[in-house]
PQR file of N, CA, C, O and H, with PARSE charges and radii, in Angstrom:
ATOM      1  N   MET A   1       0.841  -1.229   0.071 -0.4000 1.5000
ATOM      2  CA  MET A   1      -0.042  -0.070  -0.006 -0.0000 2.0000
ATOM      3  C   MET A   1       0.829   1.263   0.007  0.5500 1.7000
ATOM      4  O   MET A   1       1.675   1.429   0.887 -0.5500 1.4000
ATOM      5  N   MET A   2       0.623   2.129  -0.904 -0.4000 1.5000
ATOM      6  CA  MET A   2       1.446   3.376  -0.976 -0.0000 2.0000
ATOM      7  C   MET A   2       0.644   4.394  -0.228  0.5500 1.7000
ATOM      8  O   MET A   2      -0.567   4.531  -0.399 -0.5500 1.4000
ATOM      9  H   MET A   2      -0.063   1.994  -1.619  0.4000 1.0000
ATOM     10  N   ARG A   3       1.438   5.180   0.699 -0.4000 1.5000
ATOM     11  CA  ARG A   3       0.922   6.189   1.475 -0.0000 2.0000
ATOM     12  C   ARG A   3       1.567   7.540   1.129  0.5500 1.7000
ATOM     13  O   ARG A   3       2.787   7.674   1.026 -0.5500 1.4000
ATOM     14  H   ARG A   3       2.422   5.068   0.838  0.4000 1.0000
ATOM     15  N   ASN A   4       0.665   8.554   0.952 -0.4000 1.5000
ATOM     16  CA  ASN A   4       1.107   9.782   0.640 -0.0000 2.0000
ATOM     17  C   ASN A   4       0.510  10.881   1.625  0.5500 1.7000
ATOM     18  O   ASN A   4      -0.665  10.709   1.947 -0.5500 1.4000
ATOM     19  H   ASN A   4      -0.326   8.446   1.035  0.4000 1.0000
ATOM     20  N   LYS A   5       1.070  11.814   2.063 -0.4000 1.5000
ATOM     21  CA  LYS A   5       0.598  12.756   3.023 -0.0000 2.0000
ATOM     22  C   LYS A   5       0.243  14.059   2.092  0.5500 1.7000
ATOM     23  O   LYS A   5       1.087  14.622   1.394 -0.5500 1.4000
ATOM     24  H   LYS A   5       2.025  11.954   1.802  0.4000 1.0000
ATOM     25  N   ILE A   6      -1.048  14.428   2.181 -0.4000 1.5000
ATOM     26  CA  ILE A   6      -1.485  15.601   1.303 -0.0000 2.0000
ATOM     27  C   ILE A   6      -2.066  16.616   2.259  0.5500 1.7000
ATOM     28  O   ILE A   6      -3.058  16.274   2.903 -0.5500 1.4000
ATOM     29  H   ILE A   6      -1.733  13.970   2.748  0.4000 1.0000
ATOM     30  N   ASN A   7      -1.586  17.769   2.418 -0.4000 1.5000
ATOM     31  CA  ASN A   7      -2.116  18.823   3.193 -0.0000 2.0000
ATOM     32  C   ASN A   7      -3.302  19.555   2.481  0.5500 1.7000
ATOM     33  O   ASN A   7      -3.128  20.209   1.453 -0.5500 1.4000
ATOM     34  H   ASN A   7      -0.780  18.047   1.895  0.4000 1.0000
ATOM     35  N   VAL A   8      -4.510  19.407   3.082 -0.4000 1.5000
ATOM     36  CA  VAL A   8      -5.644  20.014   2.487 -0.0000 2.0000
ATOM     37  C   VAL A   8      -6.097  21.365   3.055  0.5500 1.7000
ATOM     38  O   VAL A   8      -6.366  22.290   2.288 -0.5500 1.4000
ATOM     39  H   VAL A   8      -4.652  18.875   3.917  0.4000 1.0000
ATOM     40  N   SER A   9      -6.184  21.490   4.337 -0.4000 1.5000
ATOM     41  CA  SER A   9      -6.602  22.511   4.937 -0.0000 2.0000
ATOM     42  C   SER A   9      -6.484  22.422   6.565  0.5500 1.7000
ATOM     43  O   SER A   9      -6.820  21.393   7.151 -0.5500 1.4000
ATOM     44  H   SER A   9      -5.966  20.739   4.960  0.4000 1.0000
ATOM     45  N   THR A  10      -6.052  23.415   7.167 -0.4000 1.5000
ATOM     46  CA  THR A  10      -5.976  23.304   8.621 -0.0000 2.0000
ATOM     47  C   THR A  10      -7.401  23.292   9.228  0.5500 1.7000
ATOM     48  O   THR A  10      -7.578  22.788  10.337 -0.5500 1.4000
ATOM     49  H   THR A  10      -5.779  24.251   6.691  0.4000 1.0000
ATOM     50  N   VAL A  11      -8.421  23.836   8.523 -0.4000 1.5000
ATOM     51  CA  VAL A  11      -9.863  23.792   8.831 -0.0000 2.0000
ATOM     52  C   VAL A  11     -10.255  22.423   9.123  0.5500 1.7000
ATOM     53  O   VAL A  11     -11.021  22.162  10.051 -0.5500 1.4000
ATOM     54  H   VAL A  11      -8.277  24.245   7.622  0.4000 1.0000
ATOM     55  N   LEU A  12      -9.775  21.577   8.391 -0.4000 1.5000
ATOM     56  CA  LEU A  12     -10.252  20.098   8.384 -0.0000 2.0000
ATOM     57  C   LEU A  12      -9.166  19.277   9.198  0.5500 1.7000
ATOM     58  O   LEU A  12      -9.027  18.083   8.934 -0.5500 1.4000
ATOM     59  H   LEU A  12      -9.153  21.788   7.637  0.4000 1.0000
ATOM     60  N   ALA A  13      -8.476  19.812  10.070 -0.4000 1.5000
ATOM     61  CA  ALA A  13      -7.358  19.057  10.695 -0.0000 2.0000
ATOM     62  C   ALA A  13      -8.234  18.181  11.796  0.5500 1.7000
ATOM     63  O   ALA A  13      -9.097  18.633  12.550 -0.5500 1.4000
ATOM     64  H   ALA A  13      -8.588  20.783  10.284  0.4000 1.0000
ATOM     65  N   GLY A  14      -7.845  16.993  11.704 -0.4000 1.5000
ATOM     66  CA  GLY A  14      -8.518  15.958  12.667 -0.0000 2.0000
ATOM     67  C   GLY A  14      -9.791  15.303  12.147  0.5500 1.7000
ATOM     68  O   GLY A  14     -10.334  14.354  12.713 -0.5500 1.4000
ATOM     69  H   GLY A  14      -7.144  16.626  11.092  0.4000 1.0000
ATOM     70  N   GLN A  15     -10.243  15.900  10.987 -0.4000 1.5000
ATOM     71  CA  GLN A  15     -11.525  15.365  10.350 -0.0000 2.0000
ATOM     72  C   GLN A  15     -11.272  14.112   9.522  0.5500 1.7000
ATOM     73  O   GLN A  15     -10.229  13.976   8.883 -0.5500 1.4000
ATOM     74  H   GLN A  15      -9.802  16.670  10.528  0.4000 1.0000
ATOM     75  N   ARG A  16     -12.172  13.265   9.540 -0.4000 1.5000
ATOM     76  CA  ARG A  16     -12.012  12.239   8.443 -0.0000 2.0000
ATOM     77  C   ARG A  16     -12.596  12.739   7.146  0.5500 1.7000
ATOM     78  O   ARG A  16     -13.650  13.372   7.083 -0.5500 1.4000
ATOM     79  H   ARG A  16     -13.019  13.376  10.059  0.4000 1.0000
ATOM     80  N   LEU A  17     -11.793  12.394   6.050 -0.4000 1.5000
ATOM     81  CA  LEU A  17     -12.154  12.772   4.788 -0.0000 2.0000
ATOM     82  C   LEU A  17     -12.300  11.496   3.965  0.5500 1.7000
ATOM     83  O   LEU A  17     -11.635  10.503   4.259 -0.5500 1.4000
ATOM     84  H   LEU A  17     -10.937  11.880   6.102  0.4000 1.0000
ATOM     85  N   GLY A  18     -13.211  11.499   2.871 -0.4000 1.5000
ATOM     86  CA  GLY A  18     -13.378  10.423   2.007 -0.0000 2.0000
ATOM     87  C   GLY A  18     -12.474  10.671   0.814  0.5500 1.7000
ATOM     88  O   GLY A  18     -12.254  11.822   0.436 -0.5500 1.4000
ATOM     89  H   GLY A  18     -13.751  12.306   2.632  0.4000 1.0000
ATOM     90  N   ILE A  19     -11.974   9.665   0.243 -0.4000 1.5000
ATOM     91  CA  ILE A  19     -11.023   9.647  -0.885 -0.0000 2.0000
ATOM     92  C   ILE A  19     -11.468   8.507  -1.869  0.5500 1.7000
ATOM     93  O   ILE A  19     -11.497   7.364  -1.414 -0.5500 1.4000
ATOM     94  H   ILE A  19     -12.153   8.731   0.551  0.4000 1.0000
ATOM     95  N   LYS A  20     -11.784   8.700  -3.057 -0.4000 1.5000
ATOM     96  CA  LYS A  20     -12.161   7.611  -3.991 -0.0000 2.0000
ATOM     97  C   LYS A  20     -11.527   7.871  -5.317  0.5500 1.7000
ATOM     98  O   LYS A  20     -11.536   9.009  -5.787 -0.5500 1.4000
ATOM     99  H   LYS A  20     -11.760   9.629  -3.427  0.4000 1.0000
ATOM    100  N   GLU A  21     -10.960   6.833  -5.962 -0.4000 1.5000
ATOM    101  CA  GLU A  21     -10.399   6.923  -7.214 -0.0000 2.0000
ATOM    102  C   GLU A  21     -11.339   6.920  -8.215  0.5500 1.7000
ATOM    103  O   GLU A  21     -12.134   5.987  -8.339 -0.5500 1.4000
ATOM    104  H   GLU A  21     -10.952   5.909  -5.581  0.4000 1.0000
ATOM    105  N   VAL A  22     -11.322   7.972  -9.014 -0.4000 1.5000
ATOM    106  CA  VAL A  22     -12.438   8.207 -10.056 -0.0000 2.0000
ATOM    107  C   VAL A  22     -11.774   7.983 -11.543  0.5500 1.7000
ATOM    108  O   VAL A  22     -12.490   7.767 -12.521 -0.5500 1.4000
ATOM    109  H   VAL A  22     -10.677   8.730  -8.913  0.4000 1.0000
ATOM    110  N   ASP A  23     -10.510   8.046 -11.616 -0.4000 1.5000
ATOM    111  CA  ASP A  23      -9.739   7.645 -12.898 -0.0000 2.0000
ATOM    112  C   ASP A  23      -8.439   7.390 -12.518  0.5500 1.7000
ATOM    113  O   ASP A  23      -8.085   7.691 -11.379 -0.5500 1.4000
ATOM    114  H   ASP A  23      -9.928   8.221 -10.822  0.4000 1.0000
ATOM    115  N   ASP A  24      -7.570   6.811 -13.404 -0.4000 1.5000
ATOM    116  CA  ASP A  24      -6.175   6.351 -13.175 -0.0000 2.0000
ATOM    117  C   ASP A  24      -5.410   7.503 -12.604  0.5500 1.7000
ATOM    118  O   ASP A  24      -5.027   8.452 -13.288 -0.5500 1.4000
ATOM    119  H   ASP A  24      -7.858   6.566 -14.329  0.4000 1.0000
ATOM    120  N   GLY A  25      -5.178   7.362 -11.157 -0.4000 1.5000
ATOM    121  CA  GLY A  25      -4.273   8.469 -10.570 -0.0000 2.0000
ATOM    122  C   GLY A  25      -5.137   9.628 -10.169  0.5500 1.7000
ATOM    123  O   GLY A  25      -4.594  10.513  -9.508 -0.5500 1.4000
ATOM    124  H   GLY A  25      -5.489   6.592 -10.601  0.4000 1.0000
ATOM    125  N   ILE A  26      -6.450   9.752 -10.486 -0.4000 1.5000
ATOM    126  CA  ILE A  26      -7.201  10.973 -10.157 -0.0000 2.0000
ATOM    127  C   ILE A  26      -8.057  10.474  -9.021  0.5500 1.7000
ATOM    128  O   ILE A  26      -8.718   9.438  -9.091 -0.5500 1.4000
ATOM    129  H   ILE A  26      -6.891   9.034 -11.023  0.4000 1.0000
ATOM    130  N   TRP A  27      -8.011  11.255  -7.987 -0.4000 1.5000
ATOM    131  CA  TRP A  27      -8.939  10.914  -6.763 -0.0000 2.0000
ATOM    132  C   TRP A  27      -9.738  12.006  -6.362  0.5500 1.7000
ATOM    133  O   TRP A  27      -9.308  13.159  -6.384 -0.5500 1.4000
ATOM    134  H   TRP A  27      -7.475  12.097  -7.930  0.4000 1.0000
ATOM    135  N   LEU A  28     -11.035  11.666  -5.946 -0.4000 1.5000
ATOM    136  CA  LEU A  28     -12.100  12.673  -5.484 -0.0000 2.0000
ATOM    137  C   LEU A  28     -11.926  12.655  -3.939  0.5500 1.7000
ATOM    138  O   LEU A  28     -11.877  11.585  -3.331 -0.5500 1.4000
ATOM    139  H   LEU A  28     -11.384  10.729  -5.928  0.4000 1.0000
ATOM    140  N   MET A  29     -11.836  13.818  -3.336 -0.4000 1.5000
ATOM    141  CA  MET A  29     -11.831  14.073  -1.872 -0.0000 2.0000
ATOM    142  C   MET A  29     -13.047  14.664  -1.525  0.5500 1.7000
ATOM    143  O   MET A  29     -13.478  15.645  -2.131 -0.5500 1.4000
ATOM    144  H   MET A  29     -11.876  14.687  -3.830  0.4000 1.0000
ATOM    145  N   SER A  30     -13.741  14.039  -0.416 -0.4000 1.5000
ATOM    146  CA  SER A  30     -14.946  14.521   0.060 -0.0000 2.0000
ATOM    147  C   SER A  30     -14.951  14.740   1.527  0.5500 1.7000
ATOM    148  O   SER A  30     -14.167  14.142   2.263 -0.5500 1.4000
ATOM    149  H   SER A  30     -13.391  13.242   0.076  0.4000 1.0000
ATOM    150  N   PHE A  31     -15.782  15.546   1.933 -0.4000 1.5000
ATOM    151  CA  PHE A  31     -16.132  15.702   3.549 -0.0000 2.0000
ATOM    152  C   PHE A  31     -17.581  15.817   3.805  0.5500 1.7000
ATOM    153  O   PHE A  31     -18.224  16.791   3.413 -0.5500 1.4000
ATOM    154  H   PHE A  31     -16.419  16.031   1.334  0.4000 1.0000
ATOM    155  N   MET A  32     -18.150  14.744   4.518 -0.4000 1.5000
ATOM    156  CA  MET A  32     -19.592  14.532   4.589 -0.0000 2.0000
ATOM    157  C   MET A  32     -20.190  14.376   3.239  0.5500 1.7000
ATOM    158  O   MET A  32     -19.796  13.462   2.515 -0.5500 1.4000
ATOM    159  H   MET A  32     -17.628  13.952   4.836  0.4000 1.0000
ATOM    160  N   HIS A  33     -21.028  15.124   2.884 -0.4000 1.5000
ATOM    161  CA  HIS A  33     -21.791  15.083   1.662 -0.0000 2.0000
ATOM    162  C   HIS A  33     -21.183  16.208   0.549  0.5500 1.7000
ATOM    163  O   HIS A  33     -21.755  16.463  -0.511 -0.5500 1.4000
ATOM    164  H   HIS A  33     -21.348  15.866   3.473  0.4000 1.0000
ATOM    165  N   TYR A  34     -20.118  16.732   0.920 -0.4000 1.5000
ATOM    166  CA  TYR A  34     -19.517  17.679   0.027 -0.0000 2.0000
ATOM    167  C   TYR A  34     -18.317  17.262  -0.599  0.5500 1.7000
ATOM    168  O   TYR A  34     -17.403  16.798   0.082 -0.5500 1.4000
ATOM    169  H   TYR A  34     -19.653  16.525   1.780  0.4000 1.0000
ATOM    170  N   ASP A  35     -18.218  17.396  -1.971 -0.4000 1.5000
ATOM    171  CA  ASP A  35     -17.056  17.088  -2.783 -0.0000 2.0000
ATOM    172  C   ASP A  35     -16.214  18.214  -2.691  0.5500 1.7000
ATOM    173  O   ASP A  35     -16.649  19.317  -3.022 -0.5500 1.4000
ATOM    174  H   ASP A  35     -18.961  17.774  -2.524  0.4000 1.0000
ATOM    175  N   LEU A  36     -14.829  18.040  -2.200 -0.4000 1.5000
ATOM    176  CA  LEU A  36     -13.906  19.217  -2.045 -0.0000 2.0000
ATOM    177  C   LEU A  36     -13.229  19.437  -3.263  0.5500 1.7000
ATOM    178  O   LEU A  36     -12.987  20.576  -3.665 -0.5500 1.4000
ATOM    179  H   LEU A  36     -14.476  17.144  -1.932  0.4000 1.0000
ATOM    180  N   GLY A  37     -12.889  18.354  -3.910 -0.4000 1.5000
ATOM    181  CA  GLY A  37     -12.112  18.585  -5.304 -0.0000 2.0000
ATOM    182  C   GLY A  37     -11.331  17.218  -5.694  0.5500 1.7000
ATOM    183  O   GLY A  37     -11.595  16.153  -5.135 -0.5500 1.4000
ATOM    184  H   GLY A  37     -13.085  17.429  -3.584  0.4000 1.0000
ATOM    185  N   TYR A  38     -10.516  17.324  -6.530 -0.4000 1.5000
ATOM    186  CA  TYR A  38      -9.818  16.275  -7.195 -0.0000 2.0000
ATOM    187  C   TYR A  38      -8.324  16.419  -6.808  0.5500 1.7000
ATOM    188  O   TYR A  38      -7.796  17.511  -6.598 -0.5500 1.4000
ATOM    189  H   TYR A  38     -10.303  18.189  -6.984  0.4000 1.0000
ATOM    190  N   ILE A  39      -7.727  15.299  -6.737 -0.4000 1.5000
ATOM    191  CA  ILE A  39      -6.303  15.263  -6.511 -0.0000 2.0000
ATOM    192  C   ILE A  39      -5.579  14.306  -7.667  0.5500 1.7000
ATOM    193  O   ILE A  39      -5.931  13.142  -7.862 -0.5500 1.4000
ATOM    194  H   ILE A  39      -8.156  14.412  -6.908  0.4000 1.0000
ATOM    195  N   ASP A  40      -4.618  14.907  -8.330 -0.4000 1.5000
ATOM    196  CA  ASP A  40      -3.879  14.149  -9.221 -0.0000 2.0000
ATOM    197  C   ASP A  40      -2.580  13.714  -8.696  0.5500 1.7000
ATOM    198  O   ASP A  40      -1.694  14.568  -8.679 -0.5500 1.4000
ATOM    199  H   ASP A  40      -4.332  15.852  -8.172  0.4000 1.0000
ATOM    200  N   LEU A  41      -2.312  12.546  -8.268 -0.4000 1.5000
ATOM    201  CA  LEU A  41      -1.095  12.124  -7.600 -0.0000 2.0000
ATOM    202  C   LEU A  41       0.145  12.263  -8.435  0.5500 1.7000
ATOM    203  O   LEU A  41       1.238  12.509  -7.926 -0.5500 1.4000
ATOM    204  H   LEU A  41      -3.032  11.853  -8.282  0.4000 1.0000
ATOM    205  N   GLU A  42      -0.030  12.109  -9.666 -0.4000 1.5000
ATOM    206  CA  GLU A  42       0.964  12.115 -10.601 -0.0000 2.0000
ATOM    207  C   GLU A  42       1.709  13.462 -10.817  0.5500 1.7000
ATOM    208  O   GLU A  42       2.928  13.618 -10.871 -0.5500 1.4000
ATOM    209  H   GLU A  42      -0.919  11.909 -10.080  0.4000 1.0000
ATOM    210  N   GLN A  43       0.662  14.475 -10.937 -0.4000 1.5000
ATOM    211  CA  GLN A  43       0.974  15.928 -11.140 -0.0000 2.0000
ATOM    212  C   GLN A  43       1.215  16.657  -9.722  0.5500 1.7000
ATOM    213  O   GLN A  43       1.720  17.779  -9.693 -0.5500 1.4000
ATOM    214  H   GLN A  43      -0.329  14.348 -10.893  0.4000 1.0000
ATOM    215  N   ARG A  44       0.866  16.033  -8.645 -0.4000 1.5000
ATOM    216  CA  ARG A  44       0.825  16.617  -7.415 -0.0000 2.0000
ATOM    217  C   ARG A  44      -0.068  17.878  -7.197  0.5500 1.7000
ATOM    218  O   ARG A  44       0.276  18.808  -6.468 -0.5500 1.4000
ATOM    219  H   ARG A  44       0.455  15.121  -8.669  0.4000 1.0000
ATOM    220  N   THR A  45      -1.216  17.834  -7.873 -0.4000 1.5000
ATOM    221  CA  THR A  45      -2.172  18.954  -7.926 -0.0000 2.0000
ATOM    222  C   THR A  45      -3.421  18.391  -7.364  0.5500 1.7000
ATOM    223  O   THR A  45      -4.428  19.093  -7.271 -0.5500 1.4000
ATOM    224  H   THR A  45      -1.495  17.079  -8.466  0.4000 1.0000
TER
END
């Protein structure tokens, strides 16, 4: 299992976030029922 630490926001510190792969290397990050955005691990964006 590969682990990467990604800083999202200090506002969400200590909260559980959802992360789901939606395409090859593209991940959707969610908090509760809100989609926060996408993460591209290859581009680090």
